[in-house]
Backbone bond lengths (Angstrom), bond angles and torsions (degrees), N, CA, C in turn:
res aa  C-N    CA-C-N  psi(-1)  N-CA   C-N-CA  omega(-1)  CA-C   N-CA-C  phi
1 M - - - 1.448 - - 1.520 109.53 -
2 K 1.277 115.83 137.75 1.455 122.07 176.03 1.521 108.14 -92.35
3 L 1.324 116.55 126.82 1.460 121.01 179.39 1.525 110.21 -90.75
4 N 1.337 116.09 144.45 1.455 119.19 175.46 1.535 109.45 -80.00
5 K 1.312 117.36 178.35 1.476 120.89 -175.07 1.526 112.20 -61.59
6 L 1.316 117.79 -42.77 1.464 120.87 -179.42 1.528 111.08 -65.73
7 Q 1.336 116.81 -43.48 1.461 120.88 177.49 1.524 110.26 -62.60
8 Q 1.319 117.03 -42.57 1.464 121.43 -179.99 1.520 110.76 -63.31
9 S 1.338 117.67 -35.37 1.466 120.02 178.54 1.525 110.91 -66.73
10 V 1.343 116.97 -34.71 1.464 120.99 176.39 1.527 110.10 -67.15
11 V 1.316 116.88 -42.55 1.463 122.22 -179.96 1.532 110.65 -63.35
12 N 1.322 116.44 -39.44 1.469 120.58 -174.27 1.524 114.54 -87.11
13 E 1.325 119.42 -14.85 1.468 122.13 179.50 1.520 108.57 -81.19
14 L 1.317 116.29 96.63 1.462 120.17 -176.04 1.520 112.63 -105.53
15 G 1.317 117.88 2.21 1.456 120.82 -178.06 1.513 114.19 -86.18
16 K 1.343 117.25 -9.98 1.464 120.92 -175.81 1.522 110.14 -137.79
17 N 1.332 115.32 155.44 1.459 120.16 168.52 1.525 106.89 -75.97
18 I 1.322 116.50 157.58 1.457 119.05 -178.45 1.524 111.33 -130.85
19 L 1.316 114.67 157.96 1.453 123.47 168.09 1.520 104.42 -123.18
20 L 1.320 116.88 109.67 1.458 122.22 -175.59 1.515 109.08 -97.95
21 I 1.334 115.41 111.84 1.458 121.37 -179.95 1.523 107.92 -122.16
22 A 1.318 116.03 124.43 1.464 120.95 177.90 1.526 107.99 -159.47
23 S 1.310 115.94 162.12 1.458 119.99 -178.06 1.536 110.97 -73.25
24 A 1.322 114.73 169.28 1.464 121.26 -178.41 1.525 111.05 -60.40
25 G 1.330 115.23 141.16 1.456 120.89 175.33 1.513 115.97 80.02
26 T 1.321 117.00 14.33 1.469 120.02 -177.14 1.524 113.41 -97.76
27 G 1.330 117.42 -1.43 1.463 120.15 176.71 1.518 115.13 95.41
28 K 1.331 117.63 22.20 1.471 120.66 179.41 1.528 111.67 -59.34
29 T 1.328 115.99 -44.78 1.459 120.58 -177.13 1.522 111.19 -60.79
30 S 1.301 117.25 -48.91 1.469 120.96 179.51 1.518 111.23 -64.76
31 T 1.322 116.25 -40.87 1.466 120.28 179.82 1.520 110.49 -61.00
32 L 1.333 117.12 -45.36 1.465 120.12 178.78 1.519 111.68 -64.64
33 A 1.320 116.36 -41.80 1.468 119.95 -179.86 1.526 110.58 -62.13
34 Y 1.322 117.49 -45.77 1.467 120.39 178.83 1.526 111.75 -66.74
35 R 1.326 117.04 -35.64 1.472 120.14 177.77 1.528 110.36 -64.17
36 I 1.323 116.15 -45.68 1.469 120.26 179.06 1.524 110.02 -62.94
37 A 1.319 117.31 -42.96 1.465 120.65 177.52 1.525 110.87 -61.10
38 N 1.321 117.31 -40.15 1.461 121.54 178.57 1.531 111.29 -65.38
39 I 1.323 116.43 -39.49 1.472 120.50 177.54 1.531 109.86 -61.50
40 I 1.321 116.46 -44.42 1.469 121.14 179.92 1.521 110.30 -66.44
41 D 1.334 116.44 -49.27 1.469 121.11 -177.04 1.523 112.55 -62.92
42 S 1.341 116.72 -33.47 1.465 120.44 -178.44 1.528 112.32 -81.27
43 G 1.339 116.79 -10.82 1.460 120.43 -179.20 1.518 113.68 80.27
44 K 1.330 117.87 11.46 1.475 121.49 178.88 1.521 111.29 -67.31
45 A 1.329 116.79 -28.44 1.462 121.34 177.91 1.517 108.83 -157.26
46 K 1.322 114.93 151.56 1.456 120.35 173.47 1.530 107.58 -82.22
47 P 1.316 117.42 155.68 1.466 119.64 -178.52 1.532 113.75 -53.24
48 D 1.332 117.43 -38.55 1.462 119.46 -178.08 1.536 113.31 -77.07
49 E 1.321 117.27 2.67 1.463 122.05 176.29 1.534 111.67 -104.63
50 I 1.324 116.35 5.88 1.465 121.09 -175.04 1.521 110.15 -108.95
51 L 1.337 115.26 131.64 1.458 122.84 175.69 1.522 107.80 -122.71
52 C 1.317 116.18 125.29 1.462 122.22 177.68 1.521 107.15 -122.32
53 L 1.336 116.87 119.07 1.458 121.61 -179.80 1.521 110.38 -108.44
54 T 1.330 115.60 135.73 1.460 122.06 179.26 1.524 108.42 -129.50
55 F 1.321 116.42 178.98 1.462 119.68 178.61 1.518 113.52 -95.78
56 T 1.318 118.07 -23.49 1.467 118.67 -174.48 1.523 112.12 -125.19
57 N 1.321 114.89 151.86 1.465 120.59 175.18 1.522 110.50 -62.52
58 R 1.321 116.08 -37.02 1.463 120.50 179.47 1.531 110.65 -59.42
59 A 1.327 116.74 -45.06 1.468 120.50 178.80 1.526 110.35 -63.31
60 C 1.323 117.74 -38.90 1.469 120.89 177.65 1.522 110.64 -57.98
61 I 1.314 115.48 -48.11 1.469 120.44 -178.77 1.528 110.48 -63.15
62 E 1.330 116.48 -44.90 1.466 120.47 -178.67 1.524 112.03 -64.67
63 I 1.327 116.94 -44.07 1.466 120.44 -179.46 1.515 110.19 -63.78
64 K 1.320 116.74 -47.21 1.467 121.14 179.69 1.535 110.75 -58.42
65 S 1.324 116.45 -42.99 1.455 121.29 179.54 1.528 111.42 -64.39
66 K 1.324 117.17 -44.98 1.467 120.67 -179.42 1.518 111.66 -66.26
67 I 1.333 117.12 -38.72 1.460 119.71 176.91 1.528 108.93 -61.43
68 G 1.338 116.31 -42.86 1.463 120.96 178.23 1.515 112.70 -60.44
69 E 1.328 117.01 -39.43 1.463 120.83 177.95 1.525 111.50 -63.50
70 I 1.330 116.00 -32.92 1.467 120.42 -175.59 1.528 112.04 -86.75
71 V 1.343 118.01 -47.65 1.471 120.57 -173.30 1.522 114.07 -110.06
72 G 1.322 117.59 -4.26 1.463 120.15 177.41 1.519 113.40 78.40
73 D 1.327 116.09 -141.00 1.463 122.60 -173.48 1.524 114.29 -60.40
74 A 1.317 118.26 -24.21 1.470 121.08 -179.86 1.526 111.38 -59.86
75 A 1.319 116.92 -23.50 1.468 120.89 -178.58 1.527 112.23 -62.73
76 R 1.320 116.87 -25.26 1.472 120.36 -178.94 1.522 112.32 -60.43
77 D 1.326 117.23 -28.98 1.459 120.75 -175.45 1.526 113.97 -91.47
78 V 1.331 117.68 -6.30 1.462 121.08 177.05 1.527 108.16 -79.09
79 V 1.331 116.92 132.19 1.462 120.99 178.68 1.530 108.21 -89.44
80 V 1.325 115.23 114.96 1.462 121.85 176.20 1.520 106.49 -121.16
81 R 1.319 116.49 116.53 1.471 121.76 -174.51 1.518 110.39 -138.78
82 T 1.312 116.17 165.45 1.453 119.62 169.58 1.527 107.52 -82.46
83 F 1.323 116.18 156.05 1.460 120.19 175.46 1.520 109.90 -55.42
84 H 1.331 116.06 -42.89 1.460 120.77 -175.78 1.521 112.59 -64.74
85 S 1.330 117.79 -45.46 1.462 119.39 -178.51 1.525 110.86 -69.44
86 F 1.323 116.75 -35.73 1.459 120.26 178.74 1.534 110.41 -65.46
87 C 1.324 116.57 -45.97 1.471 120.17 179.42 1.527 111.26 -66.54
88 C 1.322 116.87 -36.53 1.462 120.27 177.19 1.525 110.83 -60.75
89 D 1.314 117.15 -41.88 1.465 120.91 177.95 1.528 111.26 -64.02
90 I 1.324 117.15 -38.96 1.469 120.27 178.00 1.526 109.85 -62.93
91 V 1.328 117.49 -43.65 1.462 121.11 178.81 1.524 110.03 -62.65
92 R 1.324 117.81 -43.44 1.468 121.18 178.96 1.527 111.26 -61.03
93 L 1.332 116.71 -46.55 1.463 120.49 179.84 1.525 111.44 -64.54
94 T 1.312 116.25 -40.71 1.461 120.97 -179.71 1.524 110.28 -66.47
95 A 1.324 117.24 -42.72 1.456 121.54 179.78 1.527 111.28 -61.37
96 K 1.320 117.70 -38.07 1.456 121.11 179.45 1.527 110.66 -68.01
97 N 1.336 117.63 -32.63 1.448 121.12 -176.91 1.534 113.09 -85.85
98 V 1.316 118.35 -11.92 1.456 121.54 -177.79 1.518 111.62 -77.96
99 R 1.294 117.06 -31.13 1.473 121.54 -176.77 1.454 110.40 -56.75
């Protein structure tokens, strides 16, 4: 996939965390996958230090697959989750520690 200038700027901006909001069909999934691959390739973070949150299970699957196509086996260690499943896990962990 060829990224446009705005998408490429998101991929190349490695000094900050981002919140990528755009309408359907604008290339968010590919942009995130390439950004994560760039972070790994540049050595800014190891795969197991990366968390990518999305809204849908479908996006999780697509992002994980695209990262795998770009960086190979390292994609297995990147955490890609929905906001809901990630927050649910935090509540579960917190509830266990409150007792």
